[in-house]
C-alpha positions as CSV (number, residue, x, y, z in Angstrom):
1,M,-23.9,-6.5,2.5
2,D,-23.1,-10.0,3.6
3,A,-19.7,-10.8,5.2
4,A,-18.4,-12.7,2.1
5,A,-19.2,-9.8,-0.3
6,A,-17.8,-7.3,2.2
7,R,-14.6,-9.3,2.6
8,S,-14.1,-9.6,-1.1
9,R,-14.7,-5.9,-1.7
10,L,-12.4,-4.8,1.1
11,Q,-9.6,-7.2,0.0
12,A,-9.8,-5.8,-3.5
13,M,-9.6,-2.2,-2.0
14,I,-6.5,-3.2,0.0
15,E,-4.9,-4.6,-3.2
16,D,-5.7,-1.4,-5.1
17,L,-4.4,0.8,-2.3
18,D,-1.2,-1.3,-2.0
19,R,-0.6,-0.8,-5.7
20,S,-1.2,2.9,-5.5
21,I,1.2,3.2,-2.6
22,A,3.9,1.2,-4.4
23,I,3.5,3.4,-7.5
24,L,3.9,6.6,-5.5
25,R,6.9,5.3,-3.7
26,G,8.5,4.3,-6.9
27,E,7.7,7.5,-8.7
28,G,8.4,9.9,-5.9
29,P,10.7,12.9,-6.7
30,E,14.4,12.6,-6.1
31,R,15.5,13.2,-2.5
32,D,18.4,15.5,-3.5
33,P,17.1,17.9,-6.1
34,S,19.5,20.4,-7.6
35,P,19.6,23.8,-6.0
36,A,17.7,25.3,-9.0
37,D,15.0,22.7,-8.6
38,A,14.9,22.8,-4.8
39,G,11.6,24.8,-4.6
40,S,9.7,22.7,-7.1
41,G,11.2,19.4,-5.7
42,L,10.1,20.3,-2.2
43,S,6.6,21.0,-3.5
44,D,6.5,17.7,-5.5
45,R,7.9,15.8,-2.5
46,D,5.2,17.4,-0.2
47,R,2.5,16.3,-2.6
48,V,3.7,12.8,-2.9
49,E,4.1,12.5,0.9
50,A,0.6,13.9,1.4
51,A,-0.9,11.5,-1.1
52,L,1.0,8.6,0.6
53,D,-0.3,9.7,4.0
54,S,-3.9,9.8,2.7
55,L,-3.5,6.4,1.1
56,R,-2.1,4.9,4.3
57,R,-4.9,6.2,6.4
58,H,-7.5,4.9,3.9
59,R,-5.7,1.5,3.9
60,A,-5.8,1.4,7.7
61,A,-9.5,2.1,7.7
62,V,-10.1,-0.7,5.1
63,Q,-8.0,-3.1,7.2
64,A,-10.0,-2.2,10.3
65,A,-13.2,-3.0,8.3
66,L,-11.7,-6.4,7.4
67,D,-10.9,-7.0,11.0
68,R,-14.5,-6.2,11.9
69,V,-15.6,-8.7,9.2
70,G,-13.4,-11.3,10.9
71,A,-14.8,-10.4,14.3
72,G,-18.4,-10.6,13.2
73,T,-19.0,-6.9,13.9
74,Y,-18.9,-5.6,10.4
75,G,-22.0,-3.5,9.6
76,R,-22.4,-2.4,13.2
77,C,-21.6,1.2,14.2
78,V,-18.5,1.3,16.4
79,G,-20.0,4.3,18.2
80,C,-23.6,3.2,19.0
81,G,-23.7,-0.4,18.0
82,R,-26.7,0.1,15.7
83,P,-26.6,-1.2,12.1
84,V,-24.8,1.0,9.6
85,P,-27.3,1.6,6.7
86,E,-26.7,-0.7,3.7
87,G,-26.5,2.2,1.3
88,R,-23.6,3.7,3.4
89,L,-21.8,0.4,3.3
90,E,-22.3,0.1,-0.4
91,A,-20.8,3.6,-0.9
92,R,-18.1,3.3,1.7
93,P,-17.4,-0.4,2.5
94,D,-14.9,0.7,5.2
95,A,-17.5,2.9,7.0
96,A,-17.1,2.2,10.8
97,R,-20.0,4.5,11.9
98,C,-23.6,5.3,11.1
99,V,-24.1,8.8,9.8
100,P,-25.0,10.5,13.1
101,C,-22.1,9.0,14.9
102,Q,-19.7,9.9,12.1
103,A,-20.9,13.5,12.2
104,K,-20.2,13.6,16.0
105,H,-16.8,12.0,15.4
106,D,-16.0,14.6,12.7
107,R,-17.0,17.5,14.9
108,R,-14.8,16.3,17.8
109,G,-11.9,16.0,15.4
110,R,-12.0,19.6,14.4
């Protein structure tokens, strides 16, 4: 994927993520549920916070990919420096690592 196409896709992803984050913030459950609703409110609040956390992490990964486009390093694995396969970038434009390096990274994170 060339830099211009990557930048365009990544910017569109940022816009979509920002919209989703804004919607979740606006539609989050009340912060002071009634005592009768406290249990369900906590659960709803937890789900919204978990979704927001996931969206924020994804947005950070997309922003990092945009930064790599700007630096001229997009499409190179941050682990080994080899090219990230085109198919992987098509499926995950924010991919920072080739598959072997991603697998190593995931194993270390567990």
